[in-house]
C-alpha positions as a Markdown table, in Angstrom:
| # | Residue | x | y | z |
|---|---|---|---|---|
| 1 | Met | 0.0 | 0.0 | 0.0 |
| 2 | Arg | 1.4 | 3.4 | -1.0 |
| 3 | Lys | 2.0 | 6.3 | 1.4 |
| 4 | Ile | 1.4 | 9.5 | -0.5 |
| 5 | Ile | 1.7 | 13.1 | 0.8 |
| 6 | His | 0.1 | 16.0 | -1.0 |
| 7 | Leu | 1.7 | 19.2 | 0.2 |
| 8 | Asp | -0.1 | 22.5 | -0.5 |
| 9 | Met | 1.3 | 25.9 | 0.5 |
| 10 | Asp | -1.3 | 28.2 | 2.1 |
| 11 | Cys | -2.3 | 31.1 | -0.1 |
| 12 | Phe | 1.3 | 31.0 | -1.4 |
| 13 | Tyr | 1.7 | 34.2 | -3.4 |
| 14 | Ala | -0.1 | 36.3 | -0.8 |
| 15 | Ala | 1.8 | 34.6 | 2.1 |
| 16 | Val | 5.1 | 35.5 | 0.5 |
| 17 | Glu | 4.0 | 39.1 | 0.1 |
| 18 | Met | 2.9 | 39.3 | 3.7 |
| 19 | Arg | 6.2 | 37.9 | 4.9 |
| 20 | Glu | 8.0 | 40.5 | 2.8 |
| 21 | Arg | 5.8 | 43.3 | 4.1 |
| 22 | Pro | 5.2 | 42.8 | 7.9 |
| 23 | Glu | 3.1 | 46.0 | 8.0 |
| 24 | Leu | 0.4 | 44.1 | 6.1 |
| 25 | Ala | -0.1 | 41.6 | 8.9 |
| 26 | Gly | -3.8 | 41.1 | 9.6 |
| 27 | Lys | -4.9 | 43.1 | 6.6 |
| 28 | Pro | -6.9 | 41.6 | 3.6 |
| 29 | Ile | -4.6 | 41.5 | 0.6 |
| 30 | Ala | -4.9 | 40.2 | -2.9 |
| 31 | Val | -2.2 | 39.5 | -5.5 |
| 32 | Gly | -3.1 | 40.4 | -9.1 |
| 33 | Gly | -4.9 | 43.3 | -10.9 |
| 34 | Gly | -7.0 | 45.6 | -8.9 |
| 35 | Ser | -8.4 | 47.6 | -11.9 |
| 36 | Arg | -11.8 | 47.0 | -13.3 |
| 37 | Arg | -10.4 | 44.6 | -15.9 |
| 38 | Gly | -7.8 | 43.1 | -13.6 |
| 39 | Val | -8.3 | 39.7 | -11.9 |
| 40 | Val | -7.3 | 38.4 | -8.4 |
| 41 | Thr | -4.6 | 35.8 | -8.8 |
| 42 | Thr | -4.8 | 34.7 | -5.1 |
| 43 | Cys | -5.7 | 36.3 | -1.8 |
| 44 | Asn | -5.1 | 35.7 | 1.9 |
| 45 | Tyr | -7.6 | 34.3 | 4.4 |
| 46 | Glu | -8.5 | 37.8 | 5.7 |
| 47 | Ala | -9.7 | 38.7 | 2.3 |
| 48 | Arg | -11.6 | 35.4 | 1.8 |
| 49 | Lys | -13.7 | 36.3 | 4.8 |
| 50 | Phe | -15.3 | 39.0 | 2.6 |
| 51 | Gly | -16.0 | 36.6 | -0.2 |
| 52 | Val | -12.9 | 37.5 | -2.3 |
| 53 | His | -11.4 | 34.6 | -4.2 |
| 54 | Ser | -9.0 | 33.8 | -7.0 |
| 55 | Ala | -10.1 | 34.6 | -10.6 |
| 56 | Met | -12.5 | 37.2 | -9.2 |
| 57 | Pro | -12.6 | 40.5 | -11.2 |
| 58 | Gly | -10.6 | 43.2 | -9.4 |
| 59 | Phe | -13.5 | 45.7 | -9.2 |
| 60 | Leu | -15.8 | 43.1 | -7.6 |
| 61 | Ala | -13.1 | 42.2 | -5.1 |
| 62 | Arg | -12.9 | 45.9 | -4.1 |
| 63 | Glu | -16.7 | 46.1 | -3.8 |
| 64 | Arg | -16.8 | 43.2 | -1.4 |
| 65 | Cys | -13.8 | 44.4 | 0.5 |
| 66 | Pro | -13.1 | 48.2 | 0.2 |
| 67 | Gln | -10.0 | 48.0 | 2.4 |
| 68 | Leu | -8.5 | 45.3 | 0.2 |
| 69 | Val | -4.8 | 45.8 | -0.5 |
| 70 | Phe | -3.8 | 44.9 | -4.1 |
| 71 | Leu | -0.2 | 43.9 | -4.8 |
| 72 | Pro | 1.4 | 43.1 | -8.2 |
| 73 | Val | 2.4 | 39.6 | -9.1 |
| 74 | Arg | 6.1 | 38.8 | -8.6 |
| 75 | Phe | 6.7 | 35.4 | -10.2 |
| 76 | Asp | 10.5 | 35.5 | -9.8 |
| 77 | Leu | 10.1 | 35.9 | -6.0 |
| 78 | Tyr | 7.6 | 33.0 | -5.8 |
| 79 | Arg | 9.7 | 30.8 | -8.0 |
| 80 | Ala | 12.7 | 31.3 | -5.7 |
| 81 | Glu | 10.6 | 30.4 | -2.6 |
| 82 | Ser | 9.2 | 27.4 | -4.4 |
| 83 | Gly | 12.7 | 26.2 | -5.2 |
| 84 | Lys | 13.6 | 26.2 | -1.5 |
| 85 | Ile | 10.5 | 24.2 | -0.6 |
| 86 | Arg | 11.2 | 21.6 | -3.3 |
| 87 | Glu | 14.7 | 21.1 | -2.0 |
| 88 | Ile | 13.2 | 20.3 | 1.4 |
| 89 | Leu | 10.9 | 17.8 | -0.1 |
| 90 | Arg | 13.6 | 16.1 | -2.2 |
| 91 | Ser | 15.8 | 15.7 | 0.9 |
| 92 | Tyr | 13.3 | 13.0 | 2.0 |
| 93 | Thr | 12.7 | 11.2 | -1.3 |
| 94 | Pro | 13.4 | 11.7 | -5.0 |
| 95 | Leu | 9.8 | 10.8 | -5.7 |
| 96 | Val | 8.5 | 14.3 | -5.7 |
| 97 | Glu | 6.0 | 15.4 | -8.4 |
| 98 | Pro | 5.5 | 19.2 | -8.5 |
| 99 | Leu | 2.1 | 20.3 | -9.7 |
| 100 | Ser | 2.7 | 24.0 | -9.6 |
| 101 | Leu | 4.9 | 26.5 | -7.7 |
| 102 | Asp | 2.9 | 25.9 | -4.5 |
| 103 | Glu | 2.0 | 22.2 | -4.4 |
| 104 | Ala | 3.5 | 18.8 | -4.9 |
| 105 | Tyr | 3.0 | 15.1 | -4.4 |
| 106 | Met | 5.5 | 12.9 | -2.5 |
| 107 | Asp | 5.7 | 9.1 | -2.4 |
| 108 | Val | 7.2 | 8.2 | 1.0 |
| 109 | Thr | 6.3 | 4.4 | 0.8 |
| 110 | Ser | 10.0 | 3.4 | 1.0 |
| 111 | Leu | 10.7 | 5.4 | 4.1 |
| 112 | Asp | 10.5 | 3.4 | 7.4 |
| 113 | Arg | 8.5 | 6.1 | 9.2 |
| 114 | Tyr | 4.9 | 7.1 | 9.5 |
| 115 | Ala | 3.8 | 9.4 | 6.7 |
| 116 | Trp | 2.0 | 11.5 | 9.3 |
| 117 | Asp | 5.3 | 12.2 | 11.1 |
| 118 | Ile | 7.1 | 12.9 | 7.9 |
| 119 | Ala | 4.5 | 15.5 | 6.8 |
| 120 | Lys | 4.5 | 17.2 | 10.2 |
| 121 | Glu | 8.3 | 17.4 | 10.1 |
| 122 | Ile | 8.3 | 18.8 | 6.5 |
| 123 | Arg | 5.8 | 21.5 | 7.4 |
| 124 | Ala | 7.8 | 22.5 | 10.4 |
| 125 | Arg | 11.0 | 22.7 | 8.3 |
| 126 | Ile | 9.3 | 24.8 | 5.7 |
| 127 | Phe | 8.1 | 27.2 | 8.3 |
| 128 | Thr | 11.5 | 27.4 | 10.0 |
| 129 | Glu | 13.4 | 28.0 | 6.7 |
| 130 | Thr | 10.8 | 30.2 | 4.8 |
| 131 | Arg | 8.4 | 31.5 | 7.5 |
| 132 | Leu | 5.6 | 30.2 | 5.3 |
| 133 | Thr | 2.9 | 27.7 | 6.3 |
| 134 | Ala | 1.8 | 24.6 | 4.4 |
| 135 | Ser | -1.0 | 22.1 | 4.7 |
| 136 | Ala | -0.7 | 18.3 | 4.0 |
| 137 | Gly | -2.9 | 15.4 | 3.1 |
| 138 | Ile | -1.8 | 11.8 | 3.7 |
| 139 | Ala | -3.5 | 8.9 | 1.9 |
| 140 | Pro | -2.8 | 5.7 | 0.0 |
| 141 | Asn | -3.2 | 7.4 | -3.4 |
| 142 | Lys | -2.9 | 10.8 | -5.1 |
| 143 | Met | -6.5 | 11.7 | -5.4 |
| 144 | Leu | -7.3 | 11.1 | -1.7 |
| 145 | Ala | -4.1 | 12.9 | -0.6 |
| 146 | Lys | -5.0 | 16.0 | -2.6 |
| 147 | Ile | -8.5 | 16.0 | -1.1 |
| 148 | Ala | -7.1 | 15.5 | 2.4 |
| 149 | Ser | -4.7 | 18.4 | 2.1 |
| 150 | Asp | -7.7 | 20.8 | 1.9 |
| 151 | Trp | -9.4 | 19.3 | 5.0 |
| 152 | Arg | -7.4 | 21.1 | 7.7 |
| 153 | Lys | -6.4 | 24.3 | 5.9 |
| 154 | Pro | -4.6 | 26.5 | 6.7 |
| 155 | Asn | -1.5 | 25.2 | 8.4 |
| 156 | Gly | -2.8 | 21.7 | 9.2 |
| 157 | Gln | -2.8 | 18.1 | 8.0 |
| 158 | Phe | -5.3 | 15.3 | 7.6 |
| 159 | Ala | -4.9 | 11.6 | 6.9 |
| 160 | Ile | -7.2 | 9.0 | 5.2 |
| 161 | Thr | -6.1 | 5.5 | 6.2 |
| 162 | Pro | -6.9 | 2.5 | 4.0 |
| 163 | Asp | -9.5 | 1.2 | 6.4 |
| 164 | Gln | -11.3 | 4.6 | 6.3 |
| 165 | Ile | -11.6 | 5.0 | 2.5 |
| 166 | Asp | -15.0 | 3.3 | 2.0 |
| 167 | Ala | -16.7 | 5.3 | 4.7 |
| 168 | Phe | -15.0 | 8.6 | 3.8 |
| 169 | Met | -15.9 | 8.2 | 0.1 |
| 170 | Arg | -19.6 | 7.5 | 0.8 |
| 171 | Glu | -20.0 | 10.9 | 2.5 |
| 172 | Leu | -17.8 | 12.9 | 0.2 |
| 173 | Pro | -19.6 | 15.4 | -2.0 |
| 174 | Val | -19.2 | 14.6 | -5.7 |
| 175 | Arg | -17.8 | 18.1 | -6.3 |
| 176 | Lys | -14.7 | 17.1 | -4.4 |
| 177 | Ile | -13.7 | 14.4 | -7.0 |
| 178 | Trp | -10.8 | 15.5 | -9.3 |
| 179 | Gly | -12.2 | 16.9 | -12.5 |
| 180 | Val | -15.7 | 17.7 | -11.3 |
| 181 | Gly | -16.1 | 21.4 | -11.6 |
| 182 | Pro | -19.0 | 23.7 | -10.9 |
| 183 | Lys | -20.8 | 22.9 | -14.1 |
| 184 | Ser | -20.5 | 19.1 | -13.8 |
| 185 | Ala | -21.5 | 19.4 | -10.1 |
| 186 | Glu | -24.7 | 21.2 | -11.2 |
| 187 | Lys | -25.5 | 18.5 | -13.7 |
| 188 | Phe | -25.0 | 15.8 | -11.0 |
| 189 | Glu | -27.2 | 17.8 | -8.6 |
| 190 | Arg | -30.0 | 17.8 | -11.2 |
| 191 | Gln | -29.7 | 14.0 | -11.5 |
| 192 | Gly | -30.0 | 13.7 | -7.7 |
| 193 | Val | -26.3 | 12.8 | -7.4 |
| 194 | Arg | -24.8 | 14.7 | -4.5 |
| 195 | Thr | -22.4 | 12.3 | -2.8 |
| 196 | Cys | -20.0 | 9.7 | -4.0 |
| 197 | Ala | -22.4 | 7.1 | -2.4 |
| 198 | Asp | -25.0 | 8.4 | -4.9 |
| 199 | Leu | -22.5 | 8.1 | -7.8 |
| 200 | Gln | -21.6 | 4.5 | -6.7 |
| 201 | Gln | -25.2 | 3.4 | -7.4 |
| 202 | Ile | -24.7 | 4.1 | -11.1 |
| 203 | Pro | -23.3 | 1.1 | -13.1 |
| 204 | Met | -20.1 | 1.7 | -15.0 |
| 205 | Ala | -21.8 | 1.1 | -18.4 |
| 206 | Glu | -24.3 | 3.9 | -17.6 |
| 207 | Leu | -21.5 | 6.3 | -16.5 |
| 208 | Met | -19.6 | 5.6 | -19.7 |
| 209 | Arg | -22.7 | 6.2 | -21.8 |
| 210 | Arg | -23.2 | 9.5 | -20.1 |
| 211 | His | -19.6 | 10.7 | -19.8 |
| 212 | Gly | -17.6 | 8.7 | -22.3 |
| 213 | Lys | -14.1 | 7.6 | -21.2 |
| 214 | Trp | -14.4 | 9.9 | -18.2 |
| 215 | Gly | -17.2 | 7.6 | -16.9 |
| 216 | Arg | -14.7 | 4.8 | -16.4 |
| 217 | Glu | -12.5 | 7.1 | -14.3 |
| 218 | Leu | -15.5 | 8.3 | -12.3 |
| 219 | Tyr | -16.4 | 4.8 | -11.5 |
| 220 | Asp | -13.0 | 4.3 | -9.8 |
| 221 | Leu | -12.6 | 7.7 | -8.3 |
| 222 | Cys | -15.9 | 7.8 | -6.5 |
| 223 | Arg | -14.8 | 4.6 | -4.7 |
| 224 | Gly | -11.4 | 6.2 | -3.8 |
| 225 | His | -9.4 | 4.1 | -6.3 |
| 226 | Asp | -6.5 | 5.9 | -8.0 |
| 227 | Glu | -3.6 | 3.9 | -9.4 |
| 228 | Arg | -1.5 | 6.9 | -10.7 |
| 229 | Glu | 2.1 | 6.9 | -9.5 |
| 230 | Val | 4.0 | 9.9 | -8.3 |
| 231 | Glu | 6.0 | 10.9 | -11.4 |
| 232 | Pro | 9.0 | 13.1 | -10.6 |
| 233 | Asn | 9.9 | 13.4 | -14.2 |
| 234 | Arg | 6.3 | 14.0 | -15.5 |
| 235 | Ile | 6.5 | 15.9 | -18.8 |
| 236 | Arg | 4.2 | 18.9 | -19.0 |
| 237 | Lys | 2.2 | 18.8 | -22.2 |
| 238 | Ser | 0.8 | 22.3 | -22.1 |
| 239 | Leu | 0.4 | 25.4 | -20.1 |
| 240 | Ser | -2.6 | 27.7 | -20.1 |
| 241 | Asn | -4.7 | 30.2 | -18.1 |
| 242 | Glu | -8.2 | 31.4 | -18.4 |
| 243 | Thr | -10.7 | 33.7 | -16.7 |
| 244 | Thr | -14.5 | 33.8 | -16.4 |
| 245 | Phe | -16.1 | 37.2 | -16.6 |
| 246 | Ala | -18.8 | 38.5 | -14.3 |
| 247 | Asp | -20.1 | 40.6 | -17.2 |
| 248 | His | -20.2 | 38.9 | -20.6 |
| 249 | Leu | -18.0 | 40.3 | -23.3 |
| 250 | Thr | -20.1 | 41.4 | -26.2 |
| 251 | Thr | -17.6 | 42.6 | -28.8 |
| 252 | Leu | -14.5 | 41.2 | -30.4 |
| 253 | Glu | -12.6 | 44.3 | -29.3 |
| 254 | Asp | -13.5 | 43.6 | -25.6 |
| 255 | Cys | -12.3 | 40.0 | -26.1 |
| 256 | Gln | -9.0 | 41.2 | -27.6 |
| 257 | His | -8.4 | 43.5 | -24.7 |
| 258 | Glu | -8.9 | 40.6 | -22.2 |
| 259 | Leu | -7.0 | 38.2 | -24.2 |
| 260 | Asp | -4.0 | 40.5 | -24.3 |
| 261 | Lys | -3.9 | 40.4 | -20.5 |
| 262 | Leu | -4.1 | 36.6 | -20.5 |
| 263 | Val | -1.3 | 36.3 | -23.0 |
| 264 | Glu | 0.9 | 38.6 | -20.8 |
| 265 | Glu | 0.2 | 36.5 | -17.8 |
| 266 | Leu | 1.0 | 33.4 | -19.8 |
| 267 | Glu | 4.3 | 34.8 | -20.9 |
| 268 | Gln | 5.1 | 35.7 | -17.3 |
| 269 | Glu | 4.3 | 32.2 | -16.1 |
| 270 | Leu | 6.4 | 30.6 | -18.9 |
| 271 | His | 9.3 | 32.8 | -17.7 |
| 272 | Ala | 8.7 | 32.1 | -14.0 |
| 273 | Lys | 8.6 | 28.3 | -14.5 |
| 274 | Ala | 11.8 | 28.4 | -16.7 |
| 275 | Leu | 10.4 | 25.7 | -19.0 |
| 276 | Glu | 12.9 | 24.6 | -21.5 |
| 277 | Arg | 10.6 | 22.6 | -23.7 |
| 278 | Pro | 10.0 | 24.2 | -27.1 |
| 279 | Ile | 6.6 | 25.5 | -27.8 |
| 280 | His | 4.7 | 23.7 | -30.7 |
| 281 | Lys | 1.3 | 25.3 | -30.8 |
| 282 | Ala | -0.6 | 28.3 | -29.5 |
| 283 | Leu | -4.3 | 28.0 | -28.6 |
| 284 | Val | -7.3 | 30.1 | -27.6 |
| 285 | Lys | -10.4 | 28.8 | -25.8 |
| 286 | Ile | -13.8 | 30.5 | -25.7 |
| 287 | Lys | -16.9 | 29.6 | -23.7 |
| 288 | Phe | -20.0 | 31.5 | -24.9 |
| 289 | Ala | -23.0 | 32.7 | -22.9 |
| 290 | Asp | -24.9 | 29.5 | -23.9 |
| 291 | Phe | -22.0 | 27.5 | -22.4 |
| 292 | Thr | -20.9 | 26.1 | -25.7 |
| 293 | Arg | -17.1 | 25.9 | -26.1 |
| 294 | Thr | -14.7 | 26.2 | -28.9 |
| 295 | Thr | -10.9 | 26.2 | -29.2 |
| 296 | Arg | -8.7 | 27.3 | -32.0 |
| 297 | Glu | -5.0 | 26.5 | -32.3 |
| 298 | Cys | -2.1 | 26.7 | -34.7 |
| 299 | Ile | 1.5 | 25.7 | -35.0 |
| 300 | Ala | 3.5 | 28.6 | -33.6 |
| 301 | Pro | 7.0 | 27.9 | -32.1 |
| 302 | His | 7.2 | 31.6 | -31.1 |
| 303 | Pro | 3.6 | 32.9 | -30.6 |
| 304 | Thr | 3.0 | 36.6 | -30.4 |
| 305 | Arg | 0.1 | 38.7 | -29.3 |
| 306 | Glu | -0.9 | 38.9 | -33.0 |
| 307 | Thr | -0.9 | 35.1 | -33.1 |
| 308 | Tyr | -3.4 | 34.8 | -30.3 |
| 309 | Arg | -5.5 | 37.7 | -31.7 |
| 310 | Ala | -5.8 | 35.8 | -35.0 |
| 311 | Leu | -6.9 | 32.6 | -33.3 |
| 312 | Leu | -9.4 | 34.6 | -31.2 |
| 313 | Ala | -11.0 | 36.1 | -34.3 |
| 314 | Glu | -11.5 | 32.7 | -35.9 |
| 315 | Ala | -12.9 | 31.2 | -32.7 |
| 316 | Tyr | -15.1 | 34.2 | -32.0 |
| 317 | Ala | -16.7 | 34.0 | -35.5 |
| 318 | Arg | -18.1 | 30.5 | -34.7 |
| 319 | Asn | -20.8 | 31.8 | -32.4 |
| 320 | Ser | -22.8 | 35.0 | -32.3 |
| 321 | Arg | -23.4 | 35.0 | -28.5 |
| 322 | Pro | -21.6 | 37.0 | -25.8 |
| 323 | Val | -18.4 | 35.5 | -24.3 |
| 324 | Arg | -18.3 | 34.4 | -20.7 |
| 325 | Leu | -14.8 | 32.8 | -20.6 |
| 326 | Leu | -11.5 | 33.2 | -22.4 |
| 327 | Gly | -8.4 | 31.1 | -22.2 |
| 328 | Ala | -4.9 | 31.3 | -23.8 |
| 329 | Gly | -2.3 | 28.6 | -23.8 |
| 330 | Val | 0.6 | 26.7 | -25.5 |
| 331 | Arg | 1.2 | 23.1 | -26.3 |
| 332 | Phe | 4.8 | 21.9 | -26.1 |
| 333 | Ala | 6.6 | 19.9 | -28.7 |
| 334 | Asp | 5.7 | 16.2 | -28.8 |
| 335 | Ala | 2.6 | 16.9 | -26.7 |
| 336 | Asp | 0.2 | 15.7 | -29.4 |
| 337 | Ile | 1.5 | 12.1 | -29.5 |
| 338 | Ala | -1.0 | 11.0 | -26.9 |
| 339 | Glu | -4.4 | 12.4 | -26.1 |
| 340 | Pro | -4.4 | 13.8 | -22.5 |
| 341 | Ser | -6.7 | 12.1 | -20.0 |
| 342 | Ala | -9.3 | 13.9 | -17.9 |
| 343 | Gln | -6.7 | 14.1 | -15.2 |
| 344 | Gln | -4.2 | 15.8 | -17.4 |
| 345 | Leu | -6.3 | 18.6 | -18.8 |
| 346 | Leu | -5.2 | 22.1 | -17.9 |
| 347 | Phe | -8.4 | 23.7 | -18.9 |
| 348 | Arg | -10.6 | 22.8 | -16.0 |
| 349 | Glu | -14.0 | 23.9 | -14.9 |
| 350 | Gly | -12.9 | 24.6 | -11.3 |
| 351 | Gln | -9.6 | 25.3 | -9.7 |
| 352 | Pro | -8.5 | 23.7 | -6.4 |
| 353 | Pro | -8.3 | 26.0 | -3.4 |
| 354 | Ala | -5.1 | 27.8 | -3.1 |
């Protein structure tokens, strides 16, 4: 039986900024754009008490929390702190799979110690060396470990032991399953499926009829089964970002303006992650007001803003309705060899808590 730890830094970008600016202690802060067209990248827990959250338009965040302090994104600083944290993780095991700058899986099966004690020690070391807090989930597989890391946030940890899985999964809301975003959760709700116990009542054949290949994954995931290994050398196939707008965009010009900001953020993240893989394609995603989606991509080893604008124009012409979501991304060379599974998609309906 594997022993997997999912380590998740607490409101990472905001926490780094608070550490760098002690005068902000106790104040609600957000990292990102505070203008009407800006977007919250992340925020601290003081801000969340007012209903502020990541991906929220900056103007709405200010309406909910007038005293909110907005700070610009500093990827170089966050990347440096992330590097320190990963060195700590790798001092325990080489089986570390980073998911982003602020979270990672660890497989500590080979260590002759309780995973709980290892996670507690790692969190203490991170705080001692960086003055940042982390939460941890411990479980026999990756999905459960990731769910568990959110159970005692912030600055806590939670374990799901093998003998607890069946009971834990029966009570777990379906929306907690990896890949089930707000839209999918709404559909399940309309079907009377609220918990994993409800989902377990649906035969595999019916799940596959409703959801295609993902139905097979759902059948296993709702029972707490996940055979994925921790992959320290997992190759990233793509990188993307997206935003959903409180007010729909009604013109191509408005979409272009928002897309330019997404592309700028994408370029910053590419630089911050120092990814050495060559880019193969650029892509744009649109979700219209009627919830239909379309993507447009092209081969572009060095995509420019004009590349994305051209893709946007082609995708925009496919539907006459207003736009509620835009996304911009890149696919890396050799990423098209295998079709990504539901668990590898970067465009997701919902993001995990920071």
